[in-house]
N, CA, C and O atoms as a DFTB+ gen file, in Angstrom:
256 C
 N C O
     1  1      60.217     105.237      40.053
     2  2      61.639     105.173      40.331
     3  2      61.830     104.726      41.776
     4  3      61.133     105.207      42.670
     5  1      62.763     103.817      42.011
     6  2      63.005     103.340      43.368
     7  2      63.528     104.452      44.266
     8  3      64.187     105.382      43.801
     9  1      63.235     104.351      45.523
    10  2      63.776     105.296      46.487
    11  2      64.199     104.538      47.733
    12  3      63.706     103.444      48.012
    13  1      65.130     105.143      48.484
    14  2      65.696     104.494      49.668
    15  2      65.660     105.496      50.804
    16  3      66.072     106.645      50.642
    17  1      65.169     105.064      51.949
    18  2      65.225     105.888      53.151
    19  2      66.524     105.570      53.878
    20  3      66.838     104.407      54.133
    21  1      67.270     106.609      54.206
    22  2      68.550     106.424      54.887
    23  2      68.280     106.318      56.379
    24  3      67.678     107.216      56.968
    25  1      68.718     105.238      56.987
    26  2      68.527     105.008      58.411
    27  2      69.550     105.790      59.216
    28  3      70.560     106.252      58.685
    29  1      69.271     105.931      60.513
    30  2      70.241     106.573      61.400
    31  2      71.507     105.730      61.452
    32  3      71.445     104.501      61.407
    33  1      72.630     106.379      61.545
    34  2      73.937     105.728      61.638
    35  2      74.238     104.848      60.427
    36  3      75.013     103.897      60.528
    37  1      73.634     105.158      59.297
    38  2      73.921     104.408      58.068
    39  2      74.776     105.287      57.163
    40  3      74.490     106.469      56.973
    41  1      75.809     104.705      56.619
    42  2      76.687     105.492      55.764
    43  2      76.024     105.743      54.414
    44  3      75.143     104.996      53.988
    45  1      76.453     106.779      53.771
    46  2      75.916     107.126      52.455
    47  2      76.248     106.048      51.432
    48  3      75.458     105.782      50.527
    49  1      77.414     105.429      51.573
    50  2      77.826     104.381      50.644
    51  2      76.884     103.181      50.701
    52  3      76.513     102.627      49.665
    53  1      76.500     102.783      51.903
    54  2      75.604     101.630      52.008
    55  2      74.212     101.962      51.482
    56  3      73.559     101.105      50.886
    57  1      73.751     103.191      51.693
    58  2      72.450     103.601      51.159
    59  2      72.499     103.641      49.635
    60  3      71.549     103.231      48.968
    61  1      73.593     104.128      49.094
    62  2      73.752     104.174      47.644
    63  2      73.796     102.769      47.061
    64  3      73.246     102.519      45.989
    65  1      74.454     101.848      47.770
    66  2      74.521     100.459      47.332
    67  2      73.121      99.829      47.312
    68  3      72.788      99.093      46.384
    69  1      72.303     100.115      48.335
    70  2      70.928      99.613      48.363
    71  2      70.104     100.198      47.225
    72  3      69.306      99.499      46.600
    73  1      70.303     101.492      46.960
    74  2      69.571     102.146      45.878
    75  2      69.923     101.524      44.528
    76  3      69.037     101.240      43.723
    77  1      71.197     101.316      44.285
    78  2      71.621     100.701      43.025
    79  2      71.040      99.304      42.870
    80  3      70.628      98.923      41.775
    81  1      71.003      98.539      43.953
    82  2      70.446      97.195      43.920
    83  2      68.952      97.240      43.591
    84  3      68.461      96.430      42.805
    85  1      68.237      98.185      44.192
    86  2      66.812      98.320      43.903
    87  2      66.578      98.713      42.457
    88  3      65.653      98.208      41.819
    89  1      67.408      99.612      41.930
    90  2      67.275     100.022      40.533
    91  2      67.494      98.832      39.609
    92  3      66.776      98.666      38.623
    93  1      68.472      98.013      39.924
    94  2      68.776      96.852      39.086
    95  2      67.629      95.848      39.127
    96  3      67.250      95.304      38.090
    97  1      67.081      95.598      40.295
    98  2      65.987      94.634      40.430
    99  2      64.710      95.107      39.751
   100  3      63.969      94.299      39.191
   101  1      64.447      96.414      39.796
   102  2      63.204      96.928      39.218
   103  2      63.267      97.003      37.701
   104  3      62.230      97.136      37.051
   105  1      64.457      96.921      37.123
   106  2      64.596      97.015      35.676
   107  2      64.601      98.446      35.180
   108  3      64.485      98.686      33.978
   109  1      64.733      99.387      36.077
   110  2      64.706     100.802      35.726
   111  2      65.874     101.170      34.809
   112  3      65.681     101.860      33.808
   113  1      67.064     100.720      35.140
   114  2      68.238     101.070      34.332
   115  2      68.184     100.400      32.964
   116  3      68.617     100.987      31.972
   117  1      67.664      99.196      32.900
   118  2      67.529      98.519      31.609
   119  2      66.565      99.284      30.711
   120  3      66.782      99.390      29.504
   121  1      65.499      99.817      31.307
   122  2      64.532     100.600      30.537
   123  2      65.174     101.882      30.005
   124  3      64.925     102.276      28.866
   125  1      65.983     102.518      30.813
   126  2      66.669     103.744      30.373
   127  2      67.625     103.428      29.231
   128  3      67.671     104.157      28.240
   129  1      68.390     102.341      29.364
   130  2      69.324     101.967      28.302
   131  2      68.586     101.633      27.015
   132  3      69.052     101.958      25.923
   133  1      67.442     100.987      27.143
   134  2      66.673     100.595      25.965
   135  2      66.151     101.827      25.228
   136  3      66.071     101.830      24.000
   137  1      65.798     102.869      25.974
   138  2      65.233     104.073      25.371
   139  2      66.272     105.150      25.101
   140  3      65.912     106.292      24.814
   141  1      67.540     104.814      25.186
   142  2      68.588     105.808      24.984
   143  2      68.574     106.349      23.552
   144  3      68.794     107.541      23.337
   145  1      68.319     105.485      22.584
   146  2      68.288     105.884      21.187
   147  2      66.937     105.518      20.596
   148  3      66.310     104.543      21.011
   149  1      66.494     106.307      19.624
   150  2      65.224     106.020      18.972
   151  2      65.374     104.785      18.105
   152  3      66.360     104.625      17.385
   153  1      64.388     103.924      18.186
   154  2      64.386     102.711      17.387
   155  2      63.150     102.743      16.500
   156  3      62.024     102.864      16.984
   157  1      63.374     102.635      15.209
   158  2      62.248     102.659      14.287
   159  2      61.349     101.454      14.546
   160  3      61.826     100.403      14.974
   161  1      60.043     101.605      14.288
   162  2      59.129     100.480      14.509
   163  2      59.524      99.229      13.728
   164  3      59.364      98.114      14.225
   165  1      60.040      99.404      12.508
   166  2      60.446      98.229      11.733
   167  2      61.638      97.536      12.382
   168  3      61.717      96.308      12.370
   169  1      62.572      98.310      12.950
   170  2      63.725      97.717      13.641
   171  2      63.280      97.007      14.912
   172  3      63.790      95.935      15.236
   173  1      62.329      97.600      15.636
   174  2      61.813      96.975      16.845
   175  2      61.139      95.649      16.524
   176  3      61.318      94.662      17.236
   177  1      60.354      95.635      15.436
   178  2      59.670      94.416      15.012
   179  2      60.686      93.341      14.641
   180  3      60.530      92.177      15.008
   181  1      61.726      93.738      13.911
   182  2      62.761      92.793      13.504
   183  2      63.503      92.228      14.711
   184  3      63.785      91.031      14.762
   185  1      63.823      93.087      15.687
   186  2      64.520      92.643      16.886
   187  2      63.664      91.660      17.672
   188  3      64.165      90.646      18.158
   189  1      62.372      91.959      17.796
   190  2      61.483      91.071      18.535
   191  2      61.293      89.738      17.820
   192  3      61.223      88.699      18.476
   193  1      61.210      89.743      16.505
   194  2      61.065      88.503      15.746
   195  2      62.316      87.641      15.896
   196  3      62.217      86.424      16.058
   197  1      63.491      88.264      15.841
   198  2      64.734      87.514      16.020
   199  2      64.817      86.916      17.421
   200  3      65.277      85.787      17.590
   201  1      64.377      87.667      18.419
   202  2      64.388      87.143      19.786
   203  2      63.433      85.958      19.910
   204  3      63.747      84.977      20.583
   205  1      62.276      86.043      19.267
   206  2      61.317      84.935      19.303
   207  2      61.896      83.697      18.617
   208  3      61.710      82.577      19.094
   209  1      62.598      83.898      17.498
   210  2      63.232      82.770      16.811
   211  2      64.286      82.108      17.693
   212  3      64.370      80.881      17.748
   213  1      65.093      82.923      18.386
   214  2      66.112      82.376      19.288
   215  2      65.464      81.569      20.408
   216  3      65.942      80.492      20.765
   217  1      64.372      82.098      20.960
   218  2      63.676      81.364      22.022
   219  2      63.147      80.034      21.505
   220  3      63.266      79.014      22.185
   221  1      62.562      80.031      20.304
   222  2      62.021      78.797      19.737
   223  2      63.120      77.775      19.491
   224  3      62.940      76.591      19.774
   225  1      64.262      78.223      18.966
   226  2      65.391      77.318      18.741
   227  2      65.889      76.727      20.043
   228  3      66.230      75.547      20.114
   229  1      65.927      77.564      21.078
   230  2      66.387      77.093      22.373
   231  2      65.441      76.033      22.930
   232  3      65.882      75.019      23.471
   233  1      64.140      76.274      22.793
   234  2      63.140      75.316      23.272
   235  2      63.255      74.011      22.507
   236  3      63.202      72.935      23.102
   237  1      63.413      74.097      21.181
   238  2      63.533      72.875      20.363
   239  2      64.815      72.124      20.701
   240  3      64.821      70.893      20.718
   241  1      65.885      72.838      20.966
   242  2      67.152      72.180      21.306
   243  2      67.032      71.457      22.648
   244  3      67.642      70.405      22.835
   245  1      66.265      71.998      23.570
   246  2      66.094      71.370      24.876
   247  2      65.213      70.132      24.752
   248  3      65.380      69.177      25.511
   249  1      64.281      70.135      23.808
   250  2      63.389      68.980      23.624
   251  2      64.116      67.795      23.001
   252  3      63.765      66.644      23.261
   253  1      65.124      68.069      22.185
   254  2      65.851      66.986      21.501
   255  2      66.831      66.350      22.384
   256  3      67.526      65.423      21.968
């Protein structure tokens, strides 16, 4: 988990803003959102296959 050291004469708001930015960059919040609900293995497989199909279509569309 990201952490932020608060400097002297730094407001809490700016430290919180830096912390939120670090969380967003590290992908920590996305991981929490992804694990919020249980996903069955078959649903996970289906979601990943659909994402792969979308990527392939996008690549083919760019080639044409």
